[in-house]
Residue, then its C-alpha position, 0 to 999 in steps of 0.5 A: x108132061x107139064x108141071x105144077x098142080x094138076x087135078x087128075x082124071x078120076x079113072x086114073x087116080x080114084x083114091x083122092x080128090x086132091x090135086x097132085x104137085x108134078x113139081x114133087x118128084x115123088x108125086x110126079x113119079x107116082x102119077x106117071x105109074x098111074x097113067x101107065x097103069x090106068x091111063x088111056x091112050x091120050x093120057x099116055x101121049x101126054x107123058x114125056x117119053x124120055x122121062x118114062x124111059x129114064x124112070x122105067x126101072x124105078x116104076x112099080x108097074x104090072x109085069x105085063x105093062x113094064x115088059x111092054x115099055x121095056x120092049x118098046x124102048x129097046x126096039x126104038x133104041x135099035x131103030x135109032x141106031x140103024 
């Protein structure tokens, strides 16, 4: 995922028309939460998956979405070690 200021897509962030500063760790983490919750496949594909894996325990996601990602990263880790 790139850095700097971005104007998020309306279906991901509808609460503001302001740009988000992805260089700010708080805003970046919040934006990742929004993308994982409301984003489309193409939006999720733009994320840094290692960053998602690292931040996952800190993200406030709906239980089903968090479980999906935890299962994904757990299965990916098992395949990588075989």
